[in-house]
PDB file of N, CA, C and O in Angstrom:
ATOM      1  N   MET A   1      97.486 103.668  81.173  1.00  0.00           N
ATOM      2  CA  MET A   1      98.192 103.390  82.405  1.00  0.00           C
ATOM      3  C   MET A   1      99.071 102.160  82.196  1.00  0.00           C
ATOM      4  O   MET A   1      98.652 101.176  81.587  1.00  0.00           O
ATOM      5  N   LEU A   2     100.270 102.233  82.699  1.00  0.00           N
ATOM      6  CA  LEU A   2     101.172 101.095  82.592  1.00  0.00           C
ATOM      7  C   LEU A   2     100.808 100.039  83.620  1.00  0.00           C
ATOM      8  O   LEU A   2     100.321 100.348  84.707  1.00  0.00           O
ATOM      9  N   ARG A   3     101.047  98.815  83.263  1.00  0.00           N
ATOM     10  CA  ARG A   3     100.739  97.711  84.172  1.00  0.00           C
ATOM     11  C   ARG A   3     101.970  97.346  84.985  1.00  0.00           C
ATOM     12  O   ARG A   3     103.105  97.616  84.592  1.00  0.00           O
ATOM     13  N   PHE A   4     101.715  96.733  86.115  1.00  0.00           N
ATOM     14  CA  PHE A   4     102.814  96.229  86.930  1.00  0.00           C
ATOM     15  C   PHE A   4     103.355  94.970  86.285  1.00  0.00           C
ATOM     16  O   PHE A   4     102.588  94.148  85.785  1.00  0.00           O
ATOM     17  N   LYS A   5     104.651  94.814  86.291  1.00  0.00           N
ATOM     18  CA  LYS A   5     105.257  93.633  85.676  1.00  0.00           C
ATOM     19  C   LYS A   5     105.326  92.470  86.648  1.00  0.00           C
ATOM     20  O   LYS A   5     105.423  91.314  86.236  1.00  0.00           O
ATOM     21  N   ARG A   6     105.277  92.770  87.924  1.00  0.00           N
ATOM     22  CA  ARG A   6     105.341  91.718  88.941  1.00  0.00           C
ATOM     23  C   ARG A   6     104.235  91.939  89.973  1.00  0.00           C
ATOM     24  O   ARG A   6     103.909  93.072  90.328  1.00  0.00           O
ATOM     25  N   PHE A   7     103.675  90.839  90.438  1.00  0.00           N
ATOM     26  CA  PHE A   7     102.618  90.915  91.440  1.00  0.00           C
ATOM     27  C   PHE A   7     103.131  91.575  92.715  1.00  0.00           C
ATOM     28  O   PHE A   7     102.405  92.335  93.356  1.00  0.00           O
ATOM     29  N   ARG A   8     104.376  91.289  93.086  1.00  0.00           N
ATOM     30  CA  ARG A   8     104.959  91.853  94.310  1.00  0.00           C
ATOM     31  C   ARG A   8     104.959  93.377  94.262  1.00  0.00           C
ATOM     32  O   ARG A   8     104.667  94.019  95.271  1.00  0.00           O
ATOM     33  N   HIS A   9     105.278  93.963  93.126  1.00  0.00           N
ATOM     34  CA  HIS A   9     105.303  95.420  93.000  1.00  0.00           C
ATOM     35  C   HIS A   9     103.903  96.011  93.154  1.00  0.00           C
ATOM     36  O   HIS A   9     103.730  97.062  93.771  1.00  0.00           O
ATOM     37  N   ALA A  10     102.918  95.337  92.596  1.00  0.00           N
ATOM     38  CA  ALA A  10     101.536  95.792  92.738  1.00  0.00           C
ATOM     39  C   ALA A  10     101.099  95.707  94.198  1.00  0.00           C
ATOM     40  O   ALA A  10     100.439  96.612  94.708  1.00  0.00           O
ATOM     41  N   ALA A  11     101.468  94.621  94.863  1.00  0.00           N
ATOM     42  CA  ALA A  11     101.089  94.439  96.268  1.00  0.00           C
ATOM     43  C   ALA A  11     101.730  95.513  97.156  1.00  0.00           C
ATOM     44  O   ALA A  11     101.083  96.020  98.072  1.00  0.00           O
ATOM     45  N   ILE A  12     102.971  95.855  96.897  1.00  0.00           N
ATOM     46  CA  ILE A  12     103.663  96.891  97.672  1.00  0.00           C
ATOM     47  C   ILE A  12     102.989  98.243  97.472  1.00  0.00           C
ATOM     48  O   ILE A  12     102.794  98.992  98.429  1.00  0.00           O
ATOM     49  N   THR A  13     102.635  98.553  96.230  1.00  0.00           N
ATOM     50  CA  THR A  13     101.982  99.828  95.933  1.00  0.00           C
ATOM     51  C   THR A  13     100.625  99.921  96.612  1.00  0.00           C
ATOM     52  O   THR A  13     100.290 100.950  97.199  1.00  0.00           O
ATOM     53  N   ILE A  14      99.842  98.847  96.533  1.00  0.00           N
ATOM     54  CA  ILE A  14      98.521  98.836  97.167  1.00  0.00           C
ATOM     55  C   ILE A  14      98.650  98.953  98.678  1.00  0.00           C
ATOM     56  O   ILE A  14      97.850  99.636  99.318  1.00  0.00           O
ATOM     57  N   ALA A  15      99.654  98.292  99.257  1.00  0.00           N
ATOM     58  CA  ALA A  15      99.872  98.392 100.697  1.00  0.00           C
ATOM     59  C   ALA A  15     100.187  99.832 101.095  1.00  0.00           C
ATOM     60  O   ALA A  15      99.722 100.301 102.134  1.00  0.00           O
ATOM     61  N   GLY A  16     100.961 100.529 100.292  1.00  0.00           N
ATOM     62  CA  GLY A  16     101.277 101.923 100.572  1.00  0.00           C
ATOM     63  C   GLY A  16     100.055 102.815 100.501  1.00  0.00           C
ATOM     64  O   GLY A  16      99.884 103.709 101.331  1.00  0.00           O
ATOM     65  N   VAL A  17      99.209 102.578  99.518  1.00  0.00           N
ATOM     66  CA  VAL A  17      97.979 103.359  99.387  1.00  0.00           C
ATOM     67  C   VAL A  17      97.072 103.117 100.591  1.00  0.00           C
ATOM     68  O   VAL A  17      96.508 104.057 101.151  1.00  0.00           O
ATOM     69  N   GLU A  18      96.935 101.855 100.984  1.00  0.00           N
ATOM     70  CA  GLU A  18      96.104 101.527 102.137  1.00  0.00           C
ATOM     71  C   GLU A  18      96.672 102.139 103.416  1.00  0.00           C
ATOM     72  O   GLU A  18      95.915 102.585 104.278  1.00  0.00           O
ATOM     73  N   LEU A  19      97.993 102.163 103.545  1.00  0.00           N
ATOM     74  CA  LEU A  19      98.621 102.783 104.707  1.00  0.00           C
ATOM     75  C   LEU A  19      98.278 104.262 104.776  1.00  0.00           C
ATOM     76  O   LEU A  19      97.952 104.774 105.846  1.00  0.00           O
ATOM     77  N   MET A  20      98.349 104.944 103.656  1.00  0.00           N
ATOM     78  CA  MET A  20      98.025 106.372 103.638  1.00  0.00           C
ATOM     79  C   MET A  20      96.562 106.615 104.001  1.00  0.00           C
ATOM     80  O   MET A  20      96.254 107.589 104.689  1.00  0.00           O
ATOM     81  N   HIS A  21      95.661 105.749 103.551  1.00  0.00           N
ATOM     82  CA  HIS A  21      94.249 105.885 103.930  1.00  0.00           C
ATOM     83  C   HIS A  21      94.076 105.726 105.437  1.00  0.00           C
ATOM     84  O   HIS A  21      93.329 106.478 106.064  1.00  0.00           O
ATOM     85  N   ARG A  22      94.765 104.750 106.014  1.00  0.00           N
ATOM     86  CA  ARG A  22      94.668 104.531 107.466  1.00  0.00           C
ATOM     87  C   ARG A  22      95.238 105.716 108.233  1.00  0.00           C
ATOM     88  O   ARG A  22      94.682 106.107 109.260  1.00  0.00           O
ATOM     89  N   ILE A  23      96.335 106.294 107.755  1.00  0.00           N
ATOM     90  CA  ILE A  23      96.938 107.446 108.429  1.00  0.00           C
ATOM     91  C   ILE A  23      95.986 108.629 108.379  1.00  0.00           C
ATOM     92  O   ILE A  23      95.796 109.309 109.387  1.00  0.00           O
ATOM     93  N   ARG A  24      95.392 108.886 107.237  1.00  0.00           N
ATOM     94  CA  ARG A  24      94.476 110.027 107.108  1.00  0.00           C
ATOM     95  C   ARG A  24      93.223 109.871 107.957  1.00  0.00           C
ATOM     96  O   ARG A  24      92.652 110.863 108.411  1.00  0.00           O
ATOM     97  N   LYS A  25      92.788 108.625 108.177  1.00  0.00           N
ATOM     98  CA  LYS A  25      91.600 108.371 108.991  1.00  0.00           C
ATOM     99  C   LYS A  25      91.946 108.240 110.478  1.00  0.00           C
ATOM    100  O   LYS A  25      91.072 107.946 111.292  1.00  0.00           O
ATOM    101  N   ASN A  26      93.212 108.457 110.833  1.00  0.00           N
ATOM    102  CA  ASN A  26      93.690 108.314 112.212  1.00  0.00           C
ATOM    103  C   ASN A  26      93.452 106.912 112.761  1.00  0.00           C
ATOM    104  O   ASN A  26      93.100 106.751 113.929  1.00  0.00           O
ATOM    105  N   GLN A  27      93.642 105.909 111.929  1.00  0.00           N
ATOM    106  CA  GLN A  27      93.494 104.519 112.346  1.00  0.00           C
ATOM    107  C   GLN A  27      94.852 103.856 112.544  1.00  0.00           C
ATOM    108  O   GLN A  27      94.928 102.639 112.711  1.00  0.00           O
ATOM    109  N   PHE A  28      95.899 104.626 112.527  1.00  0.00           N
ATOM    110  CA  PHE A  28      97.246 104.087 112.652  1.00  0.00           C
ATOM    111  C   PHE A  28      97.910 104.728 113.857  1.00  0.00           C
ATOM    112  O   PHE A  28      97.835 105.944 114.030  1.00  0.00           O
ATOM    113  N   ALA A  29      98.558 103.927 114.693  1.00  0.00           N
ATOM    114  CA  ALA A  29      99.193 104.432 115.909  1.00  0.00           C
ATOM    115  C   ALA A  29     100.488 105.163 115.551  1.00  0.00           C
ATOM    116  O   ALA A  29     101.525 104.534 115.337  1.00  0.00           O
ATOM    117  N   LEU A  30     100.421 106.472 115.489  1.00  0.00           N
ATOM    118  CA  LEU A  30     101.583 107.275 115.113  1.00  0.00           C
ATOM    119  C   LEU A  30     102.546 107.496 116.270  1.00  0.00           C
ATOM    120  O   LEU A  30     103.692 107.888 116.052  1.00  0.00           O
ATOM    121  N   SER A  31     102.104 107.256 117.480  1.00  0.00           N
ATOM    122  CA  SER A  31     102.973 107.497 118.634  1.00  0.00           C
ATOM    123  C   SER A  31     104.191 106.584 118.624  1.00  0.00           C
ATOM    124  O   SER A  31     105.236 106.952 119.162  1.00  0.00           O
ATOM    125  N   ARG A  32     104.080 105.408 118.027  1.00  0.00           N
ATOM    126  CA  ARG A  32     105.224 104.492 117.939  1.00  0.00           C
ATOM    127  C   ARG A  32     106.368 105.101 117.151  1.00  0.00           C
ATOM    128  O   ARG A  32     107.533 104.805 117.420  1.00  0.00           O
ATOM    129  N   PHE A  33     106.056 105.934 116.198  1.00  0.00           N
ATOM    130  CA  PHE A  33     107.060 106.494 115.295  1.00  0.00           C
ATOM    131  C   PHE A  33     107.399 107.942 115.619  1.00  0.00           C
ATOM    132  O   PHE A  33     108.158 108.578 114.888  1.00  0.00           O
ATOM    133  N   ARG A  34     106.846 108.465 116.701  1.00  0.00           N
ATOM    134  CA  ARG A  34     107.060 109.860 117.098  1.00  0.00           C
ATOM    135  C   ARG A  34     106.779 110.805 115.931  1.00  0.00           C
ATOM    136  O   ARG A  34     107.536 111.743 115.680  1.00  0.00           O
ATOM    137  N   ALA A  35     105.685 110.544 115.226  1.00  0.00           N
ATOM    138  CA  ALA A  35     105.382 111.327 114.034  1.00  0.00           C
ATOM    139  C   ALA A  35     104.050 112.062 114.136  1.00  0.00           C
ATOM    140  O   ALA A  35     103.516 112.509 113.121  1.00  0.00           O
ATOM    141  N   ALA A  36     103.520 112.191 115.319  1.00  0.00           N
ATOM    142  CA  ALA A  36     102.237 112.870 115.468  1.00  0.00           C
ATOM    143  C   ALA A  36     102.377 114.336 115.067  1.00  0.00           C
ATOM    144  O   ALA A  36     103.312 115.016 115.490  1.00  0.00           O
ATOM    145  N   GLY A  37     101.446 114.816 114.254  1.00  0.00           N
ATOM    146  CA  GLY A  37     101.434 116.211 113.856  1.00  0.00           C
ATOM    147  C   GLY A  37     102.320 116.543 112.672  1.00  0.00           C
ATOM    148  O   GLY A  37     102.552 117.721 112.398  1.00  0.00           O
ATOM    149  N   THR A  38     102.823 115.547 111.960  1.00  0.00           N
ATOM    150  CA  THR A  38     103.651 115.814 110.790  1.00  0.00           C
ATOM    151  C   THR A  38     102.847 115.556 109.526  1.00  0.00           C
ATOM    152  O   THR A  38     101.698 115.121 109.597  1.00  0.00           O
ATOM    153  N   THR A  39     103.438 115.818 108.383  1.00  0.00           N
ATOM    154  CA  THR A  39     102.729 115.645 107.119  1.00  0.00           C
ATOM    155  C   THR A  39     102.696 114.181 106.710  1.00  0.00           C
ATOM    156  O   THR A  39     103.475 113.369 107.209  1.00  0.00           O
ATOM    157  N   ALA A  40     101.793 113.853 105.805  1.00  0.00           N
ATOM    158  CA  ALA A  40     101.611 112.465 105.363  1.00  0.00           C
ATOM    159  C   ALA A  40     102.873 111.881 104.737  1.00  0.00           C
ATOM    160  O   ALA A  40     103.207 110.742 105.062  1.00  0.00           O
ATOM    161  N   PRO A  41     103.602 112.583 103.857  1.00  0.00           N
ATOM    162  CA  PRO A  41     104.826 111.995 103.314  1.00  0.00           C
ATOM    163  C   PRO A  41     105.884 111.704 104.379  1.00  0.00           C
ATOM    164  O   PRO A  41     106.597 110.704 104.295  1.00  0.00           O
ATOM    165  N   GLU A  42     105.981 112.581 105.378  1.00  0.00           N
ATOM    166  CA  GLU A  42     106.934 112.342 106.462  1.00  0.00           C
ATOM    167  C   GLU A  42     106.538 111.113 107.271  1.00  0.00           C
ATOM    168  O   GLU A  42     107.391 110.324 107.677  1.00  0.00           O
ATOM    169  N   ILE A  43     105.250 110.961 107.497  1.00  0.00           N
ATOM    170  CA  ILE A  43     104.764 109.798 108.253  1.00  0.00           C
ATOM    171  C   ILE A  43     105.018 108.522 107.487  1.00  0.00           C
ATOM    172  O   ILE A  43     105.504 107.546 108.060  1.00  0.00           O
ATOM    173  N   SER A  44     104.701 108.504 106.211  1.00  0.00           N
ATOM    174  CA  SER A  44     104.877 107.280 105.434  1.00  0.00           C
ATOM    175  C   SER A  44     106.350 106.893 105.346  1.00  0.00           C
ATOM    176  O   SER A  44     106.671 105.706 105.395  1.00  0.00           O
ATOM    177  N   SER A  45     107.244 107.858 105.219  1.00  0.00           N
ATOM    178  CA  SER A  45     108.658 107.517 105.169  1.00  0.00           C
ATOM    179  C   SER A  45     109.147 107.003 106.520  1.00  0.00           C
ATOM    180  O   SER A  45     110.001 106.117 106.568  1.00  0.00           O
ATOM    181  N   ALA A  46     108.623 107.544 107.609  1.00  0.00           N
ATOM    182  CA  ALA A  46     108.999 107.059 108.948  1.00  0.00           C
ATOM    183  C   ALA A  46     108.496 105.634 109.166  1.00  0.00           C
ATOM    184  O   ALA A  46     109.197 104.808 109.750  1.00  0.00           O
ATOM    185  N   VAL A  47     107.283 105.348 108.699  1.00  0.00           N
ATOM    186  CA  VAL A  47     106.706 104.019 108.867  1.00  0.00           C
ATOM    187  C   VAL A  47     107.474 103.005 108.017  1.00  0.00           C
ATOM    188  O   VAL A  47     107.786 101.910 108.484  1.00  0.00           O
ATOM    189  N   LEU A  48     107.772 103.364 106.793  1.00  0.00           N
ATOM    190  CA  LEU A  48     108.453 102.431 105.901  1.00  0.00           C
ATOM    191  C   LEU A  48     109.905 102.213 106.319  1.00  0.00           C
ATOM    192  O   LEU A  48     110.477 101.163 106.025  1.00  0.00           O
ATOM    193  N   ALA A  49     110.502 103.178 106.993  1.00  0.00           N
ATOM    194  CA  ALA A  49     111.879 103.030 107.445  1.00  0.00           C
ATOM    195  C   ALA A  49     111.989 102.148 108.682  1.00  0.00           C
ATOM    196  O   ALA A  49     113.050 101.584 108.949  1.00  0.00           O
ATOM    197  N   ALA A  50     110.914 102.025 109.432  1.00  0.00           N
ATOM    198  CA  ALA A  50     110.949 101.233 110.675  1.00  0.00           C
ATOM    199  C   ALA A  50     110.900  99.748 110.412  1.00  0.00           C
ATOM    200  O   ALA A  50     110.922  98.953 111.351  1.00  0.00           O
TER     201      ALA A  50
END
């Protein structure tokens, strides 16, 4: 496995993974993004775009 060259890149990746875990467990308020009932990639892109 390749290593991250910068701590910031590792932190961003881990934050994304944690976000996906929260979305799958329904611990994230999806109503703010009007994304209820959509797929996980669509939700993550909507969240990251906001």
